[in-house]
PyMOL Python script that loads the backbone (N, CA, C, O; Angstrom):
from pymol import cmd

cmd.read_pdbstr("""\
ATOM      1  N   MET A   1     -33.641 -85.120 -33.643  1.00  0.00           N
ATOM      2  CA  MET A   1     -32.179 -85.082 -33.392  1.00  0.00           C
ATOM      3  C   MET A   1     -32.100 -84.134 -32.177  1.00  0.00           C
ATOM      4  O   MET A   1     -32.397 -82.940 -32.180  1.00  0.00           O
ATOM      5  N   GLY A   2     -31.627 -84.901 -31.086  1.00  0.00           N
ATOM      6  CA  GLY A   2     -31.230 -84.270 -30.065  1.00  0.00           C
ATOM      7  C   GLY A   2     -29.847 -83.422 -29.799  1.00  0.00           C
ATOM      8  O   GLY A   2     -29.042 -83.329 -30.725  1.00  0.00           O
ATOM      9  N   ILE A   3     -29.612 -82.892 -28.715  1.00  0.00           N
ATOM     10  CA  ILE A   3     -28.524 -82.233 -28.569  1.00  0.00           C
ATOM     11  C   ILE A   3     -27.526 -83.312 -27.621  1.00  0.00           C
ATOM     12  O   ILE A   3     -28.020 -83.802 -26.606  1.00  0.00           O
ATOM     13  N   ASN A   4     -26.228 -83.618 -27.979  1.00  0.00           N
ATOM     14  CA  ASN A   4     -25.387 -84.512 -27.268  1.00  0.00           C
ATOM     15  C   ASN A   4     -24.665 -83.860 -26.092  1.00  0.00           C
ATOM     16  O   ASN A   4     -23.543 -83.422 -26.346  1.00  0.00           O
ATOM     17  N   PHE A   5     -25.131 -83.722 -24.823  1.00  0.00           N
ATOM     18  CA  PHE A   5     -24.584 -83.053 -24.121  1.00  0.00           C
ATOM     19  C   PHE A   5     -23.054 -83.491 -23.671  1.00  0.00           C
ATOM     20  O   PHE A   5     -22.178 -82.676 -23.382  1.00  0.00           O
ATOM     21  N   ASP A   6     -22.887 -84.989 -23.663  1.00  0.00           N
ATOM     22  CA  ASP A   6     -21.729 -85.471 -23.366  1.00  0.00           C
ATOM     23  C   ASP A   6     -20.949 -85.281 -24.238  1.00  0.00           C
ATOM     24  O   ASP A   6     -19.807 -85.326 -23.778  1.00  0.00           O
ATOM     25  N   ASP A   7     -20.979 -85.004 -25.744  1.00  0.00           N
ATOM     26  CA  ASP A   7     -20.284 -84.502 -26.592  1.00  0.00           C
ATOM     27  C   ASP A   7     -19.569 -83.054 -26.256  1.00  0.00           C
ATOM     28  O   ASP A   7     -18.391 -82.701 -26.311  1.00  0.00           O
ATOM     29  N   ILE A   8     -20.719 -82.400 -25.902  1.00  0.00           N
ATOM     30  CA  ILE A   8     -20.297 -80.968 -25.533  1.00  0.00           C
ATOM     31  C   ILE A   8     -19.308 -80.830 -24.452  1.00  0.00           C
ATOM     32  O   ILE A   8     -18.367 -80.036 -24.433  1.00  0.00           O
ATOM     33  N   LYS A   9     -19.672 -81.810 -23.433  1.00  0.00           N
ATOM     34  CA  LYS A   9     -19.021 -81.764 -22.189  1.00  0.00           C
ATOM     35  C   LYS A   9     -17.530 -81.877 -22.416  1.00  0.00           C
ATOM     36  O   LYS A   9     -16.663 -81.137 -21.950  1.00  0.00           O
ATOM     37  N   LYS A  10     -17.351 -83.066 -23.315  1.00  0.00           N
ATOM     38  CA  LYS A  10     -16.090 -83.716 -23.621  1.00  0.00           C
ATOM     39  C   LYS A  10     -15.124 -82.476 -24.462  1.00  0.00           C
ATOM     40  O   LYS A  10     -13.950 -82.224 -24.192  1.00  0.00           O
ATOM     41  N   LYS A  11     -15.873 -81.862 -25.433  1.00  0.00           N
ATOM     42  CA  LYS A  11     -15.229 -80.769 -26.100  1.00  0.00           C
ATOM     43  C   LYS A  11     -14.681 -79.677 -25.193  1.00  0.00           C
ATOM     44  O   LYS A  11     -13.547 -79.202 -25.260  1.00  0.00           O
ATOM     45  N   ALA A  12     -15.653 -79.342 -24.329  1.00  0.00           N
ATOM     46  CA  ALA A  12     -15.316 -78.251 -23.343  1.00  0.00           C
ATOM     47  C   ALA A  12     -14.153 -78.454 -22.640  1.00  0.00           C
ATOM     48  O   ALA A  12     -13.141 -77.760 -22.733  1.00  0.00           O
ATOM     49  N   GLN A  13     -14.356 -79.699 -21.728  1.00  0.00           N
ATOM     50  CA  GLN A  13     -13.118 -80.240 -21.250  1.00  0.00           C
ATOM     51  C   GLN A  13     -11.735 -80.282 -21.886  1.00  0.00           C
ATOM     52  O   GLN A  13     -10.692 -80.082 -21.263  1.00  0.00           O
ATOM     53  N   ASP A  14     -11.833 -80.598 -23.356  1.00  0.00           N
ATOM     54  CA  ASP A  14     -10.553 -80.783 -24.122  1.00  0.00           C
ATOM     55  C   ASP A  14      -9.964 -79.258 -24.249  1.00  0.00           C
ATOM     56  O   ASP A  14      -8.789 -78.973 -24.022  1.00  0.00           O
ATOM     57  N   THR A  15     -10.893 -78.403 -24.616  1.00  0.00           N
ATOM     58  CA  THR A  15     -10.527 -76.831 -24.731  1.00  0.00           C
ATOM     59  C   THR A  15      -9.915 -76.595 -23.455  1.00  0.00           C
ATOM     60  O   THR A  15      -8.741 -76.226 -23.503  1.00  0.00           O
ATOM     61  N   LEU A  16     -10.466 -76.730 -22.274  1.00  0.00           N
ATOM     62  CA  LEU A  16      -9.955 -76.292 -21.142  1.00  0.00           C
ATOM     63  C   LEU A  16      -8.540 -76.799 -20.754  1.00  0.00           C
ATOM     64  O   LEU A  16      -7.685 -76.190 -20.109  1.00  0.00           O
ATOM     65  N   SER A  17      -8.473 -78.163 -21.336  1.00  0.00           N
ATOM     66  CA  SER A  17      -7.120 -78.805 -20.843  1.00  0.00           C
ATOM     67  C   SER A  17      -6.043 -78.138 -21.599  1.00  0.00           C
ATOM     68  O   SER A  17      -4.944 -77.910 -21.093  1.00  0.00           O
ATOM     69  N   LYS A  18      -6.395 -77.785 -22.963  1.00  0.00           N
ATOM     70  CA  LYS A  18      -5.592 -77.410 -24.017  1.00  0.00           C
ATOM     71  C   LYS A  18      -5.130 -75.805 -23.483  1.00  0.00           C
ATOM     72  O   LYS A  18      -3.989 -75.381 -23.668  1.00  0.00           O
ATOM     73  N   ASN A  19      -6.055 -75.118 -22.894  1.00  0.00           N
ATOM     74  CA  ASN A  19      -5.900 -73.757 -22.518  1.00  0.00           C
ATOM     75  C   ASN A  19      -5.932 -73.511 -21.228  1.00  0.00           C
ATOM     76  O   ASN A  19      -6.338 -72.375 -20.984  1.00  0.00           O
ATOM     77  N   SER A  20      -5.682 -74.091 -20.383  1.00  0.00           N
ATOM     78  CA  SER A  20      -5.963 -74.027 -18.899  1.00  0.00           C
ATOM     79  C   SER A  20      -5.071 -72.721 -18.484  1.00  0.00           C
ATOM     80  O   SER A  20      -5.508 -71.817 -17.772  1.00  0.00           O
ATOM     81  N   ASP A  21      -3.909 -72.755 -18.974  1.00  0.00           N
ATOM     82  CA  ASP A  21      -2.857 -71.477 -18.676  1.00  0.00           C
ATOM     83  C   ASP A  21      -3.337 -70.228 -18.937  1.00  0.00           C
ATOM     84  O   ASP A  21      -3.112 -69.239 -18.240  1.00  0.00           O
ATOM     85  N   LYS A  22      -4.151 -70.266 -20.166  1.00  0.00           N
ATOM     86  CA  LYS A  22      -4.563 -68.955 -20.748  1.00  0.00           C
ATOM     87  C   LYS A  22      -5.743 -68.460 -19.837  1.00  0.00           C
ATOM     88  O   LYS A  22      -5.904 -67.291 -19.489  1.00  0.00           O
ATOM     89  N   VAL A  23      -6.675 -69.700 -19.450  1.00  0.00           N
ATOM     90  CA  VAL A  23      -7.977 -69.300 -18.471  1.00  0.00           C
ATOM     91  C   VAL A  23      -7.399 -68.826 -16.897  1.00  0.00           C
ATOM     92  O   VAL A  23      -7.979 -67.971 -16.228  1.00  0.00           O
ATOM     93  N   GLU A  24      -6.228 -69.500 -16.473  1.00  0.00           N
ATOM     94  CA  GLU A  24      -5.763 -69.167 -15.334  1.00  0.00           C
ATOM     95  C   GLU A  24      -5.327 -67.427 -15.597  1.00  0.00           C
ATOM     96  O   GLU A  24      -5.753 -66.521 -14.882  1.00  0.00           O
ATOM     97  N   GLN A  25      -4.538 -67.262 -16.598  1.00  0.00           N
ATOM     98  CA  GLN A  25      -4.214 -65.895 -16.847  1.00  0.00           C
ATOM     99  C   GLN A  25      -5.488 -65.022 -16.976  1.00  0.00           C
ATOM    100  O   GLN A  25      -5.320 -63.889 -16.525  1.00  0.00           O
ATOM    101  N   GLY A  26      -6.437 -65.211 -17.364  1.00  0.00           N
ATOM    102  CA  GLY A  26      -7.849 -64.576 -17.453  1.00  0.00           C
ATOM    103  C   GLY A  26      -8.246 -64.322 -16.121  1.00  0.00           C
ATOM    104  O   GLY A  26      -8.588 -63.189 -15.781  1.00  0.00           O
ATOM    105  N   LEU A  27      -8.230 -65.428 -15.212  1.00  0.00           N
ATOM    106  CA  LEU A  27      -8.654 -65.462 -13.837  1.00  0.00           C
ATOM    107  C   LEU A  27      -7.707 -64.279 -12.835  1.00  0.00           C
ATOM    108  O   LEU A  27      -8.156 -63.493 -12.001  1.00  0.00           O
ATOM    109  N   ASP A  28      -6.573 -64.443 -13.171  1.00  0.00           N
ATOM    110  CA  ASP A  28      -5.638 -63.562 -12.530  1.00  0.00           C
ATOM    111  C   ASP A  28      -6.077 -62.003 -12.922  1.00  0.00           C
ATOM    112  O   ASP A  28      -6.031 -61.036 -12.162  1.00  0.00           O
ATOM    113  N   LYS A  29      -6.478 -62.013 -14.190  1.00  0.00           N
ATOM    114  CA  LYS A  29      -6.569 -60.461 -14.892  1.00  0.00           C
ATOM    115  C   LYS A  29      -7.901 -60.073 -13.931  1.00  0.00           C
ATOM    116  O   LYS A  29      -7.890 -59.087 -13.194  1.00  0.00           O
ATOM    117  N   ALA A  30      -8.975 -60.931 -14.039  1.00  0.00           N
ATOM    118  CA  ALA A  30     -10.186 -60.375 -13.597  1.00  0.00           C
ATOM    119  C   ALA A  30     -10.200 -60.056 -11.988  1.00  0.00           C
ATOM    120  O   ALA A  30     -10.869 -59.163 -11.468  1.00  0.00           O
ATOM    121  N   SER A  31      -9.336 -60.956 -11.311  1.00  0.00           N
ATOM    122  CA  SER A  31      -9.045 -60.621 -10.212  1.00  0.00           C
ATOM    123  C   SER A  31      -8.434 -59.513  -9.678  1.00  0.00           C
ATOM    124  O   SER A  31      -8.792 -58.982  -8.627  1.00  0.00           O
ATOM    125  N   GLY A  32      -7.578 -59.169 -10.329  1.00  0.00           N
ATOM    126  CA  GLY A  32      -6.858 -58.036 -10.298  1.00  0.00           C
ATOM    127  C   GLY A  32      -7.478 -56.506 -10.176  1.00  0.00           C
ATOM    128  O   GLY A  32      -7.309 -55.568  -9.397  1.00  0.00           O
ATOM    129  N   PHE A  33      -8.394 -56.778 -11.514  1.00  0.00           N
ATOM    130  CA  PHE A  33      -9.441 -55.819 -12.047  1.00  0.00           C
ATOM    131  C   PHE A  33     -10.482 -55.535 -10.578  1.00  0.00           C
ATOM    132  O   PHE A  33     -10.774 -54.474 -10.026  1.00  0.00           O
ATOM    133  N   ALA A  34     -10.826 -56.799 -10.286  1.00  0.00           N
ATOM    134  CA  ALA A  34     -11.978 -56.788  -9.133  1.00  0.00           C
ATOM    135  C   ALA A  34     -11.349 -56.206  -7.883  1.00  0.00           C
ATOM    136  O   ALA A  34     -12.042 -55.573  -7.086  1.00  0.00           O
ATOM    137  N   LYS A  35     -10.182 -56.385  -7.710  1.00  0.00           N
ATOM    138  CA  LYS A  35      -9.383 -55.826  -6.676  1.00  0.00           C
ATOM    139  C   LYS A  35      -9.165 -54.383  -6.565  1.00  0.00           C
ATOM    140  O   LYS A  35      -9.208 -53.743  -5.515  1.00  0.00           O
ATOM    141  N   SER A  36      -8.935 -53.938  -7.699  1.00  0.00           N
ATOM    142  CA  SER A  36      -8.676 -52.590  -8.106  1.00  0.00           C
ATOM    143  C   SER A  36     -10.029 -51.677  -7.794  1.00  0.00           C
ATOM    144  O   SER A  36     -10.038 -50.488  -7.474  1.00  0.00           O
ATOM    145  N   LYS A  37     -10.984 -52.415  -7.945  1.00  0.00           N
ATOM    146  CA  LYS A  37     -12.461 -51.654  -7.939  1.00  0.00           C
ATOM    147  C   LYS A  37     -12.843 -51.816  -6.521  1.00  0.00           C
ATOM    148  O   LYS A  37     -13.323 -50.869  -5.898  1.00  0.00           O
ATOM    149  N   PHE A  38     -12.651 -52.985  -5.980  1.00  0.00           N
ATOM    150  CA  PHE A  38     -13.155 -53.384  -4.526  1.00  0.00           C
ATOM    151  C   PHE A  38     -12.114 -53.825  -3.748  1.00  0.00           C
ATOM    152  O   PHE A  38     -12.178 -54.936  -3.221  1.00  0.00           O
ATOM    153  N   GLY A  39     -11.187 -53.125  -3.607  1.00  0.00           N
ATOM    154  CA  GLY A  39      -9.960 -53.489  -2.736  1.00  0.00           C
ATOM    155  C   GLY A  39     -10.297 -53.837  -1.252  1.00  0.00           C
ATOM    156  O   GLY A  39      -9.583 -54.595  -0.596  1.00  0.00           O
ATOM    157  N   ASP A  40     -11.269 -53.326  -0.824  1.00  0.00           N
ATOM    158  CA  ASP A  40     -11.670 -53.642   0.644  1.00  0.00           C
ATOM    159  C   ASP A  40     -12.137 -55.162   0.819  1.00  0.00           C
ATOM    160  O   ASP A  40     -12.104 -55.731   1.910  1.00  0.00           O
ATOM    161  N   LYS A  41     -12.546 -55.722  -0.285  1.00  0.00           N
ATOM    162  CA  LYS A  41     -12.843 -57.402  -0.514  1.00  0.00           C
ATOM    163  C   LYS A  41     -11.852 -58.206  -1.233  1.00  0.00           C
ATOM    164  O   LYS A  41     -12.137 -59.240  -1.838  1.00  0.00           O
ATOM    165  N   ALA A  42     -10.557 -57.649  -1.139  1.00  0.00           N
ATOM    166  CA  ALA A  42      -9.381 -58.253  -1.613  1.00  0.00           C
ATOM    167  C   ALA A  42      -9.232 -59.925  -1.106  1.00  0.00           C
ATOM    168  O   ALA A  42      -8.822 -60.804  -1.865  1.00  0.00           O
ATOM    169  N   ASP A  43      -9.579 -60.124   0.084  1.00  0.00           N
ATOM    170  CA  ASP A  43      -9.370 -61.479   0.568  1.00  0.00           C
ATOM    171  C   ASP A  43     -10.569 -62.440  -0.097  1.00  0.00           C
ATOM    172  O   ASP A  43     -10.380 -63.539  -0.618  1.00  0.00           O
ATOM    173  N   LYS A  44     -11.822 -61.765   0.049  1.00  0.00           N
ATOM    174  CA  LYS A  44     -12.789 -62.619  -0.733  1.00  0.00           C
ATOM    175  C   LYS A  44     -12.500 -63.175  -2.219  1.00  0.00           C
ATOM    176  O   LYS A  44     -12.663 -64.299  -2.695  1.00  0.00           O
ATOM    177  N   ILE A  45     -11.975 -61.889  -2.818  1.00  0.00           N
ATOM    178  CA  ILE A  45     -11.740 -62.057  -4.309  1.00  0.00           C
ATOM    179  C   ILE A  45     -10.769 -63.194  -4.554  1.00  0.00           C
ATOM    180  O   ILE A  45     -10.952 -64.013  -5.455  1.00  0.00           O
ATOM    181  N   ASP A  46      -9.808 -63.223  -3.790  1.00  0.00           N
ATOM    182  CA  ASP A  46      -8.563 -64.280  -3.704  1.00  0.00           C
ATOM    183  C   ASP A  46      -9.196 -65.303  -3.417  1.00  0.00           C
ATOM    184  O   ASP A  46      -8.854 -66.167  -4.224  1.00  0.00           O
ATOM    185  N   ASP A  47      -9.985 -65.723  -2.666  1.00  0.00           N
ATOM    186  CA  ASP A  47     -10.570 -66.812  -2.139  1.00  0.00           C
ATOM    187  C   ASP A  47     -11.473 -67.560  -3.339  1.00  0.00           C
ATOM    188  O   ASP A  47     -11.495 -68.773  -3.545  1.00  0.00           O
ATOM    189  N   VAL A  48     -12.177 -66.582  -4.043  1.00  0.00           N
ATOM    190  CA  VAL A  48     -12.979 -67.022  -5.230  1.00  0.00           C
ATOM    191  C   VAL A  48     -12.086 -67.328  -6.374  1.00  0.00           C
ATOM    192  O   VAL A  48     -12.350 -68.230  -7.169  1.00  0.00           O
ATOM    193  N   THR A  49     -11.080 -66.619  -6.456  1.00  0.00           N
ATOM    194  CA  THR A  49     -10.213 -67.027  -7.701  1.00  0.00           C
ATOM    195  C   THR A  49      -9.467 -68.391  -7.264  1.00  0.00           C
ATOM    196  O   THR A  49      -9.329 -69.320  -8.060  1.00  0.00           O
ATOM    197  N   LYS A  50      -9.101 -68.426  -6.228  1.00  0.00           N
ATOM    198  CA  LYS A  50      -8.577 -69.880  -5.959  1.00  0.00           C
ATOM    199  C   LYS A  50      -9.631 -70.981  -6.096  1.00  0.00           C
ATOM    200  O   LYS A  50      -9.365 -72.082  -6.579  1.00  0.00           O
ATOM    201  N   LYS A  51     -10.654 -70.684  -5.716  1.00  0.00           N
ATOM    202  CA  LYS A  51     -11.782 -71.877  -6.040  1.00  0.00           C
ATOM    203  C   LYS A  51     -12.004 -72.109  -7.459  1.00  0.00           C
ATOM    204  O   LYS A  51     -12.326 -73.201  -7.928  1.00  0.00           O
ATOM    205  N   ALA A  52     -11.827 -71.080  -8.101  1.00  0.00           N
ATOM    206  CA  ALA A  52     -12.315 -71.097  -9.565  1.00  0.00           C
ATOM    207  C   ALA A  52     -11.057 -71.954 -10.338  1.00  0.00           C
ATOM    208  O   ALA A  52     -11.277 -72.787 -11.218  1.00  0.00           O
ATOM    209  N   LYS A  53      -9.691 -71.593  -9.841  1.00  0.00           N
ATOM    210  CA  LYS A  53      -8.735 -72.343 -10.293  1.00  0.00           C
ATOM    211  C   LYS A  53      -8.622 -73.762  -9.937  1.00  0.00           C
ATOM    212  O   LYS A  53      -8.150 -74.577 -10.731  1.00  0.00           O
ATOM    213  N   ASP A  54      -9.051 -74.091  -8.736  1.00  0.00           N
ATOM    214  CA  ASP A  54      -9.239 -75.573  -8.394  1.00  0.00           C
ATOM    215  C   ASP A  54     -10.181 -76.108  -9.273  1.00  0.00           C
ATOM    216  O   ASP A  54      -9.864 -77.126  -9.887  1.00  0.00           O
ATOM    217  N   ALA A  55     -11.373 -75.568  -9.463  1.00  0.00           N
ATOM    218  CA  ALA A  55     -12.352 -76.152 -10.231  1.00  0.00           C
ATOM    219  C   ALA A  55     -11.795 -76.334 -11.820  1.00  0.00           C
ATOM    220  O   ALA A  55     -12.078 -77.278 -12.558  1.00  0.00           O
ATOM    221  N   LEU A  56     -11.048 -75.340 -12.105  1.00  0.00           N
ATOM    222  CA  LEU A  56     -10.504 -75.702 -13.290  1.00  0.00           C
ATOM    223  C   LEU A  56      -9.577 -76.807 -13.537  1.00  0.00           C
ATOM    224  O   LEU A  56      -9.675 -77.483 -14.561  1.00  0.00           O
ATOM    225  N   HIS A  57      -8.639 -77.035 -12.608  1.00  0.00           N
ATOM    226  CA  HIS A  57      -7.794 -78.095 -12.654  1.00  0.00           C
ATOM    227  C   HIS A  57      -8.594 -79.327 -12.269  1.00  0.00           C
ATOM    228  O   HIS A  57      -8.201 -80.373 -12.786  1.00  0.00           O
ATOM    229  N   LYS A  58      -9.727 -79.406 -11.391  1.00  0.00           N
ATOM    230  CA  LYS A  58     -10.430 -80.698 -11.384  1.00  0.00           C
ATOM    231  C   LYS A  58     -11.274 -81.027 -12.738  1.00  0.00           C
ATOM    232  O   LYS A  58     -11.609 -82.184 -12.990  1.00  0.00           O
ATOM    233  N   GLN A  59     -11.508 -80.230 -13.362  1.00  0.00           N
ATOM    234  CA  GLN A  59     -12.169 -80.349 -14.585  1.00  0.00           C
ATOM    235  C   GLN A  59     -11.155 -80.931 -15.812  1.00  0.00           C
ATOM    236  O   GLN A  59     -11.534 -81.768 -16.632  1.00  0.00           O
ATOM    237  N   THR A  60      -9.911 -80.388 -15.791  1.00  0.00           N
ATOM    238  CA  THR A  60      -9.003 -80.491 -16.658  1.00  0.00           C
ATOM    239  C   THR A  60      -8.232 -81.813 -16.431  1.00  0.00           C
ATOM    240  O   THR A  60      -7.475 -82.229 -17.308  1.00  0.00           O
ATOM    241  N   GLY A  61      -8.441 -82.592 -15.073  1.00  0.00           N
ATOM    242  CA  GLY A  61      -7.705 -83.659 -14.453  1.00  0.00           C
ATOM    243  C   GLY A  61      -6.440 -83.196 -13.935  1.00  0.00           C
ATOM    244  O   GLY A  61      -5.739 -84.071 -13.427  1.00  0.00           O
ATOM    245  N   GLU A  62      -5.977 -81.991 -13.948  1.00  0.00           N
ATOM    246  CA  GLU A  62      -4.891 -81.537 -13.398  1.00  0.00           C
ATOM    247  C   GLU A  62      -4.843 -81.452 -11.945  1.00  0.00           C
ATOM    248  O   GLU A  62      -5.901 -81.198 -11.369  1.00  0.00           O
ATOM    249  N   SER A  63      -3.734 -81.632 -11.229  1.00  0.00           N
ATOM    250  CA  SER A  63      -3.528 -81.675  -9.860  1.00  0.00           C
ATOM    251  C   SER A  63      -3.493 -79.997  -9.631  1.00  0.00           C
ATOM    252  O   SER A  63      -2.640 -79.231 -10.081  1.00  0.00           O
ATOM    253  N   GLY A  64      -4.560 -79.682  -8.878  1.00  0.00           N
ATOM    254  CA  GLY A  64      -4.614 -78.055  -8.745  1.00  0.00           C
ATOM    255  C   GLY A  64      -3.957 -77.706  -7.613  1.00  0.00           C
ATOM    256  O   GLY A  64      -3.798 -76.486  -7.597  1.00  0.00           O
ATOM    257  N   GLU A  65      -3.392 -78.378  -6.422  1.00  0.00           N
ATOM    258  CA  GLU A  65      -2.804 -77.819  -5.422  1.00  0.00           C
ATOM    259  C   GLU A  65      -1.799 -76.880  -5.496  1.00  0.00           C
ATOM    260  O   GLU A  65      -0.747 -77.359  -5.920  1.00  0.00           O
ATOM    261  N   GLN A  66      -1.752 -75.415  -5.163  1.00  0.00           N
ATOM    262  CA  GLN A  66      -0.722 -74.840  -5.479  1.00  0.00           C
ATOM    263  C   GLN A  66       0.196 -74.144  -4.294  1.00  0.00           C
ATOM    264  O   GLN A  66       0.761 -73.052  -4.354  1.00  0.00           O
ATOM    265  N   GLY A  67       0.187 -74.809  -3.523  1.00  0.00           N
ATOM    266  CA  GLY A  67       0.984 -74.499  -2.297  1.00  0.00           C
ATOM    267  C   GLY A  67       0.240 -74.363  -0.941  1.00  0.00           C
ATOM    268  O   GLY A  67      -0.615 -75.142  -0.520  1.00  0.00           O
ATOM    269  N   GLY A  68       0.766 -73.098  -0.247  1.00  0.00           N
ATOM    270  CA  GLY A  68       0.000 -73.149   1.315  1.00  0.00           C
ATOM    271  C   GLY A  68      -1.274 -72.655   1.184  1.00  0.00           C
ATOM    272  O   GLY A  68      -1.853 -72.575   0.100  1.00  0.00           O
ATOM    273  N   GLN A  69      -1.845 -72.243   2.488  1.00  0.00           N
ATOM    274  CA  GLN A  69      -3.047 -71.851   2.732  1.00  0.00           C
ATOM    275  C   GLN A  69      -3.269 -70.510   2.227  1.00  0.00           C
ATOM    276  O   GLN A  69      -4.188 -70.384   1.418  1.00  0.00           O
ATOM    277  N   SER A  70      -2.586 -69.465   2.558  1.00  0.00           N
ATOM    278  CA  SER A  70      -2.786 -68.163   2.073  1.00  0.00           C
ATOM    279  C   SER A  70      -2.703 -67.735   0.547  1.00  0.00           C
ATOM    280  O   SER A  70      -1.761 -67.988  -0.204  1.00  0.00           O
ATOM    281  N   GLY A  71      -3.708 -67.133   0.268  1.00  0.00           N
ATOM    282  CA  GLY A  71      -3.933 -66.708  -1.246  1.00  0.00           C
ATOM    283  C   GLY A  71      -2.730 -66.123  -1.804  1.00  0.00           C
ATOM    284  O   GLY A  71      -1.695 -65.906  -1.173  1.00  0.00           O
ATOM    285  N   PRO A  72      -2.990 -65.822  -3.346  1.00  0.00           N
ATOM    286  CA  PRO A  72      -2.033 -64.961  -3.970  1.00  0.00           C
ATOM    287  C   PRO A  72      -2.187 -63.340  -3.348  1.00  0.00           C
ATOM    288  O   PRO A  72      -3.258 -62.837  -3.007  1.00  0.00           O
ATOM    289  N   SER A  73      -0.868 -62.680  -3.296  1.00  0.00           N
ATOM    290  CA  SER A  73      -1.246 -61.457  -2.742  1.00  0.00           C
ATOM    291  C   SER A  73      -1.356 -60.273  -3.812  1.00  0.00           C
ATOM    292  O   SER A  73      -1.393 -59.092  -3.465  1.00  0.00           O
ATOM    293  N   GLY A  74      -1.398 -60.631  -4.942  1.00  0.00           N
ATOM    294  CA  GLY A  74      -1.610 -59.743  -5.942  1.00  0.00           C
ATOM    295  C   GLY A  74      -2.524 -60.506  -7.041  1.00  0.00           C
ATOM    296  O   GLY A  74      -3.141 -61.556  -6.862  1.00  0.00           O
ATOM    297  N   PRO A  75      -2.459 -59.686  -8.281  1.00  0.00           N
ATOM    298  CA  PRO A  75      -3.315 -60.244  -9.460  1.00  0.00           C
ATOM    299  C   PRO A  75      -2.483 -61.344  -9.932  1.00  0.00           C
ATOM    300  O   PRO A  75      -3.146 -62.169 -10.560  1.00  0.00           O
ATOM    301  N   SER A  76      -1.353 -61.596  -9.841  1.00  0.00           N
ATOM    302  CA  SER A  76      -0.861 -62.799 -10.430  1.00  0.00           C
ATOM    303  C   SER A  76      -0.015 -63.557  -9.181  1.00  0.00           C
ATOM    304  O   SER A  76       0.979 -63.045  -8.667  1.00  0.00           O
ATOM    305  N   GLY A  77      -0.515 -64.725  -8.822  1.00  0.00           N
ATOM    306  CA  GLY A  77      -0.133 -65.583  -7.752  1.00  0.00           C
ATOM    307  C   GLY A  77       0.846 -66.344  -8.111  1.00  0.00           C
ATOM    308  O   GLY A  77       1.405 -66.157  -9.192  1.00  0.00           O
ATOM    309  N   PRO A  78       1.241 -67.386  -7.218  1.00  0.00           N
ATOM    310  CA  PRO A  78       2.297 -68.239  -7.148  1.00  0.00           C
ATOM    311  C   PRO A  78       2.138 -69.339  -8.524  1.00  0.00           C
ATOM    312  O   PRO A  78       3.092 -69.960  -8.994  1.00  0.00           O
ATOM    313  N   SER A  79       0.998 -69.402  -8.936  1.00  0.00           N
ATOM    314  CA  SER A  79       0.590 -70.376  -9.857  1.00  0.00           C
ATOM    315  C   SER A  79       0.982 -69.682 -11.339  1.00  0.00           C
ATOM    316  O   SER A  79       0.881 -68.456 -11.367  1.00  0.00           O
ATOM    317  N   GLY A  80       1.321 -70.201 -12.293  1.00  0.00           N
ATOM    318  CA  GLY A  80       1.648 -69.965 -13.807  1.00  0.00           C
ATOM    319  C   GLY A  80       1.891 -71.497 -14.788  1.00  0.00           C
ATOM    320  O   GLY A  80       1.863 -72.687 -14.476  1.00  0.00           O
ATOM    321  N   PRO A  81       2.108 -70.838 -15.963  1.00  0.00           N
ATOM    322  CA  PRO A  81       2.201 -71.693 -16.888  1.00  0.00           C
ATOM    323  C   PRO A  81       3.215 -73.128 -16.375  1.00  0.00           C
ATOM    324  O   PRO A  81       3.078 -74.211 -16.944  1.00  0.00           O
ATOM    325  N   SER A  82       4.125 -72.941 -15.338  1.00  0.00           N
ATOM    326  CA  SER A  82       5.134 -73.958 -15.181  1.00  0.00           C
ATOM    327  C   SER A  82       4.476 -75.099 -14.260  1.00  0.00           C
ATOM    328  O   SER A  82       5.050 -76.164 -14.032  1.00  0.00           O
ATOM    329  N   GLY A  83       3.222 -74.766 -13.759  1.00  0.00           N
ATOM    330  CA  GLY A  83       2.405 -75.947 -13.159  1.00  0.00           C
ATOM    331  C   GLY A  83       2.567 -75.871 -11.503  1.00  0.00           C
ATOM    332  O   GLY A  83       3.223 -75.023 -10.897  1.00  0.00           O
ATOM    333  N   PRO A  84       1.904 -76.829 -10.996  1.00  0.00           N
ATOM    334  CA  PRO A  84       1.925 -76.840  -9.285  1.00  0.00           C
ATOM    335  C   PRO A  84       3.472 -76.864  -8.710  1.00  0.00           C
ATOM    336  O   PRO A  84       4.355 -77.565  -9.205  1.00  0.00           O
ATOM    337  N   SER A  85       3.642 -76.048  -7.663  1.00  0.00           N
ATOM    338  CA  SER A  85       4.962 -76.118  -7.132  1.00  0.00           C
ATOM    339  C   SER A  85       5.452 -77.525  -6.713  1.00  0.00           C
ATOM    340  O   SER A  85       6.642 -77.836  -6.720  1.00  0.00           O
ATOM    341  N   GLY A  86       4.545 -78.268  -6.383  1.00  0.00           N
ATOM    342  CA  GLY A  86       4.924 -79.779  -5.782  1.00  0.00           C
ATOM    343  C   GLY A  86       5.479 -80.622  -6.851  1.00  0.00           C
ATOM    344  O   GLY A  86       5.931 -81.708  -6.486  1.00  0.00           O
ATOM    345  N   GLN A  87       5.529 -80.335  -8.080  1.00  0.00           N
ATOM    346  CA  GLN A  87       5.944 -81.598  -9.081  1.00  0.00           C
ATOM    347  C   GLN A  87       7.594 -81.132  -9.213  1.00  0.00           C
ATOM    348  O   GLN A  87       8.370 -81.799  -9.897  1.00  0.00           O
TER     349      GLN A  87
END
""", "prot")
cmd.dss("prot")
cmd.show_as("cartoon", "prot")
cmd.util.cbc("prot")
cmd.orient("prot")
């Protein structure tokens, strides 16, 4: 009896899809905490947070484009449970 990785992947994607707003909130919280400890690296932290959110949207099948090129200026950016601004 082996491990069915396709089944595990599908369950993970389903869970992410159902809870993507909570995952984004967690990313924003982690970003805010990291910036409070390493404020001089805020641009890099914002960049990594944006990449993580893009990867989340790609995995869940959502359109992850959240607006302009500049990242969020604080722990909570322009994204939220209401979805992308282009809808």
